[in-house]
C-alpha positions as CSV (number, residue, x, y, z in Angstrom):
1,M,48.7,71.8,85.7
2,I,47.6,75.0,84.0
3,P,46.8,74.8,80.2
4,E,48.8,77.2,78.0
5,Q,46.8,78.9,75.2
6,V,48.6,80.4,72.1
7,G,47.0,82.3,69.3
8,F,48.5,82.7,65.8
9,K,47.7,83.2,62.1
10,D,48.3,80.4,59.6
11,K,49.8,81.0,56.1
12,N,46.3,81.9,54.8
13,G,45.8,84.6,57.5
14,I,43.2,82.6,59.4
15,W,43.4,83.2,63.2
16,M,43.9,79.9,65.2
17,T,44.2,79.1,68.9
18,R,46.0,76.2,70.3
19,T,45.6,74.9,73.9
20,Q,48.3,72.7,75.3
21,L,49.1,71.1,78.7
22,P,52.7,71.5,79.9
23,L,53.9,67.9,80.2
24,S,57.3,66.6,81.4
25,L,58.9,63.3,80.5
26,G,58.8,60.5,83.2
27,Y,59.7,56.9,83.4
28,A,58.2,53.9,85.2
29,I,60.0,50.6,85.9
30,T,59.4,47.5,88.1
31,V,61.2,46.9,91.4
32,H,63.0,44.0,89.8
33,R,64.2,46.1,86.9
34,S,65.5,48.8,89.3
35,Q,68.0,46.4,91.0
36,C,71.7,47.5,90.6
37,M,70.6,51.0,89.7
38,T,70.8,54.3,91.6
39,Y,68.4,57.2,91.1
40,N,68.5,60.8,92.1
41,K,64.7,60.8,93.0
42,L,62.0,58.2,93.2
43,V,58.2,58.4,93.4
44,V,56.7,55.1,94.5
45,D,53.1,53.9,94.6
46,L,52.8,50.9,96.8
47,T,49.1,50.1,96.5
48,G,47.8,46.7,95.3
49,I,51.2,44.9,95.4
50,N,51.8,41.6,97.2
51,W,55.3,42.1,98.5
52,K,58.0,39.4,98.5
53,P,60.8,39.5,101.1
54,G,63.4,42.0,100.2
55,M,61.3,44.0,97.6
56,F,60.8,47.0,99.9
57,Y,64.5,47.1,100.8
58,T,65.3,47.2,97.1
59,I,63.1,50.3,96.7
60,L,64.6,52.0,99.8
61,S,68.2,51.3,98.6
62,R,67.8,52.7,95.1
63,T,68.6,56.3,96.2
64,R,71.6,57.6,98.2
65,K,69.2,59.3,100.8
66,L,65.8,58.2,102.0
67,T,64.6,61.8,101.7
68,D,64.9,61.4,97.9
69,I,62.0,58.8,97.9
70,I,58.4,59.9,97.8
71,I,55.8,57.2,98.7
72,L,52.4,58.1,97.3
73,A,50.3,55.5,98.9
74,Y,50.5,52.1,100.5
75,E,48.2,49.4,101.9
76,R,49.3,48.1,105.2
77,K,47.9,44.7,104.6
78,S,50.4,44.3,101.7
79,F,53.2,44.1,104.2
80,K,53.4,40.8,106.1
């Protein structure tokens, strides 16, 4: 992320500088909330979760292609 810096004069002629970070809107939901929904792309963080049977399948089945899912991290001990 690269900060954007813009300079301008206010109505009194005082020079000002504004620095902003370019952000984009994102959403987060739980596995349970995602049931019966289909998404174009998913980013999933699997750390620190105790998985119940079927939860991982629910994540994998939320997109039309497995290549549309990005798994950030997971802990192998969470899967039993």
